[in-house]
C-alpha positions as CSV (number, residue, x, y, z in Angstrom):
1,M,-1.3,9.8,10.1
2,E,-1.4,9.1,6.4
3,I,-4.5,10.5,4.7
4,E,-5.2,9.4,1.1
5,V,-7.9,9.6,-1.5
6,K,-8.5,6.1,-2.8
7,L,-10.7,5.5,-5.9
8,R,-11.0,2.1,-7.4
9,L,-11.0,1.7,-11.2
10,P,-13.3,-1.2,-12.4
11,S,-11.2,-2.5,-15.3
12,S,-7.9,-2.5,-17.1
13,A,-9.6,-0.4,-19.8
14,A,-10.3,2.3,-17.2
15,H,-6.7,2.1,-15.9
16,E,-5.4,2.4,-19.5
17,R,-7.7,5.4,-20.2
18,L,-6.6,7.3,-17.1
19,S,-2.9,6.5,-17.8
20,A,-3.4,7.9,-21.3
21,V,-5.2,11.0,-20.1
22,L,-2.4,11.7,-17.6
23,S,0.5,10.7,-19.9
24,A,1.8,14.3,-20.2
25,Y,2.1,14.5,-16.4
26,H,4.0,11.2,-15.9
27,R,7.0,11.4,-13.7
28,R,8.1,7.8,-13.0
29,T,6.8,4.2,-12.7
30,H,7.7,2.0,-9.7
31,L,7.7,-1.8,-9.6
32,Q,6.8,-2.7,-6.0
33,E,6.9,-6.0,-4.2
34,N,5.0,-6.1,-0.9
35,L,5.5,-8.8,1.7
36,F,3.6,-8.9,5.0
37,F,4.4,-10.4,8.4
38,D,2.5,-11.3,11.5
39,G,2.8,-13.3,14.7
40,P,1.9,-17.0,14.7
41,N,-1.6,-16.2,16.1
42,A,-2.3,-13.1,14.0
43,E,-1.4,-10.8,16.8
44,L,-0.9,-7.7,14.6
45,A,-4.0,-8.3,12.4
46,S,-6.1,-8.8,15.5
47,S,-5.0,-5.3,16.6
48,F,-5.7,-3.8,13.2
49,A,-2.0,-3.5,12.4
50,A,0.1,-4.6,9.4
51,L,3.9,-5.1,9.2
52,R,5.2,-4.7,5.6
53,I,8.5,-4.9,3.7
54,R,8.3,-3.2,0.3
55,F,10.9,-3.7,-2.3
56,Y,11.2,-1.0,-5.1
57,D,12.4,-1.5,-8.6
58,L,14.2,-4.8,-8.5
59,D,15.6,-4.2,-5.0
60,S,17.0,-0.8,-5.6
61,R,15.3,0.4,-2.4
62,C,13.5,-1.2,0.5
63,V,11.2,0.2,3.2
64,L,9.9,-1.3,6.4
65,S,6.5,0.0,7.6
66,L,4.0,-0.5,10.3
67,K,0.4,0.6,9.7
68,S,-2.3,0.6,12.3
69,K,-5.9,1.8,13.0
70,P,-7.1,2.0,9.4
71,Q,-10.3,3.9,8.6
72,I,-11.7,4.2,5.1
73,S,-14.9,6.0,4.2
74,G,-16.2,7.9,1.1
75,G,-13.0,7.2,-0.8
76,I,-10.8,8.7,1.9
77,S,-8.4,6.5,3.9
78,R,-6.8,7.5,7.2
79,I,-4.2,5.2,8.8
80,E,-1.4,5.6,11.3
81,E,1.9,4.8,9.4
82,Q,5.5,4.5,10.5
83,E,8.3,3.9,7.9
84,E,12.0,3.2,8.0
85,P,14.5,2.5,5.2
86,L,15.9,-1.0,5.2
87,D,18.9,-2.4,3.3
88,P,17.4,-4.5,0.5
89,T,19.8,-7.4,1.2
90,V,18.6,-7.4,4.8
91,G,15.0,-7.3,3.6
92,R,15.5,-10.3,1.5
93,H,17.1,-12.2,4.3
94,C,14.1,-11.3,6.5
95,A,11.7,-12.5,3.8
96,A,13.5,-15.8,3.8
97,D,13.7,-16.1,7.6
98,P,11.1,-13.8,9.3
99,S,12.8,-14.3,12.7
100,R,15.6,-12.0,11.5
101,L,13.1,-9.1,11.5
102,L,13.0,-9.1,15.2
103,L,16.8,-8.7,15.4
104,I,16.9,-5.5,13.4
105,E,18.5,-2.7,15.5
106,P,18.0,0.2,15.9
107,S,14.4,0.2,14.8
108,D,11.5,1.9,16.4
109,I,9.1,-0.2,14.3
110,I,10.6,-3.5,15.5
111,R,10.7,-2.2,19.1
112,R,7.0,-1.6,18.8
113,V,6.3,-5.0,17.3
114,R,8.2,-6.6,20.2
115,E,6.9,-4.5,23.0
116,E,3.5,-3.0,22.0
117,F,2.3,-6.1,20.2
118,G,4.1,-8.6,22.4
119,L,5.9,-10.5,19.7
120,G,9.4,-10.4,21.1
121,G,9.4,-14.1,22.1
122,K,6.8,-15.4,19.7
123,G,8.5,-14.8,16.3
124,L,7.0,-13.8,13.0
125,V,5.7,-15.5,10.0
126,C,5.5,-14.3,6.4
127,L,2.0,-14.0,5.1
128,G,3.0,-13.6,1.5
129,G,2.0,-10.5,-0.5
130,F,1.5,-9.0,-3.9
131,R,3.1,-6.9,-6.6
132,N,2.2,-3.5,-7.7
133,V,3.0,-1.3,-10.8
134,R,2.6,2.3,-9.7
135,G,2.6,5.2,-12.2
136,V,3.3,8.5,-10.5
137,Y,1.9,11.7,-12.0
138,E,2.1,15.3,-11.0
139,W,-1.2,16.9,-12.0
140,S,-3.0,20.1,-10.9
141,G,-0.7,20.4,-7.8
142,L,-1.4,16.8,-6.8
143,K,0.8,13.7,-6.9
144,L,-1.5,10.9,-8.3
145,E,-0.5,7.3,-8.0
146,V,-2.2,5.0,-10.5
147,D,-1.8,1.4,-9.4
148,E,-2.1,-1.9,-11.1
149,T,-2.0,-4.5,-8.3
150,L,-1.3,-8.1,-9.1
151,Y,-2.6,-10.6,-6.5
152,S,-2.5,-14.3,-6.8
153,F,-6.2,-14.3,-7.4
154,G,-6.5,-11.4,-9.8
155,T,-5.6,-7.8,-10.7
156,S,-7.2,-4.6,-9.4
157,Y,-6.7,-1.0,-10.3
158,E,-6.8,2.1,-8.2
159,V,-5.8,5.8,-8.1
160,E,-4.5,7.2,-4.9
161,C,-3.5,10.6,-3.7
162,E,-2.0,11.6,-0.4
163,S,-3.2,15.0,0.7
164,S,-3.6,17.3,3.7
165,D,-6.9,18.4,2.1
166,P,-8.4,15.1,0.9
167,D,-11.9,16.5,0.2
168,E,-10.5,19.0,-2.2
169,A,-8.2,16.5,-3.8
170,K,-11.1,14.0,-4.2
171,N,-13.2,16.6,-5.9
172,L,-10.4,17.4,-8.4
173,I,-9.8,13.7,-9.1
174,E,-13.5,12.9,-9.5
175,G,-13.8,15.8,-11.9
176,L,-10.9,14.5,-14.0
177,L,-12.4,11.0,-14.1
178,Q,-15.9,12.2,-14.9
179,S,-14.9,14.6,-17.6
180,N,-13.0,11.8,-19.4
181,G,-15.8,9.2,-19.0
182,I,-13.7,7.0,-16.7
183,E,-15.8,4.9,-14.4
184,Y,-14.7,4.6,-10.7
185,Q,-15.9,3.7,-7.3
186,Y,-14.8,4.7,-3.8
187,S,-12.4,2.1,-2.4
188,E,-13.8,0.3,0.6
189,K,-10.7,-1.8,1.5
190,S,-7.0,-1.3,1.7
191,K,-4.8,-3.4,-0.6
192,F,-3.7,-5.4,2.5
193,A,-7.4,-6.1,3.4
194,V,-8.1,-7.2,-0.2
195,F,-5.0,-9.5,0.0
196,R,-6.2,-11.0,3.3
197,S,-9.7,-11.6,1.9
198,G,-8.4,-13.6,-1.0
199,K,-10.8,-12.1,-3.5
200,L,-11.1,-8.9,-5.6
201,P,-13.5,-6.2,-4.5
202,G,-17.0,-6.7,-5.9
């Protein structure tokens, strides 16, 4: 179970302000490309699951993930997540020909996609995806991820923090934002849900 605080920033100005406030705590910046896959009849989405390949930093790393049973409320997201490393070259081949994904062995994720979601004989399609610029900061004992997410229909901004004590983490992050006059709202959708909706959060 992945448990994260997710707070949406309303503008590029708020994103820039937070990045400046946290500049002394910056550790790295990742360039991410996210591609999503499903069966021809949306078998995964209809079961509240998402299959993703994420490429990092110009294909220096690649991760296959399966997320399911998402819940988000009050700025705290809970989702079942399974991840496996994937050779970036294999990932690119799968992006070009999604049927190759089902041939990856050994992979517990692909086994689940074939068996649990019944896609062994149906194949997969690529839904497209989005890019994300993620600044990683270590602040007050937390790892903050400040995101600028570039969809085909616009750009959104968010701060995330994975934590075993999300309520305490949320209180600390809200205090940081409030004390620096940075507007925010609780995120109500995952990035994948925003992508699927085709429009930025209101």
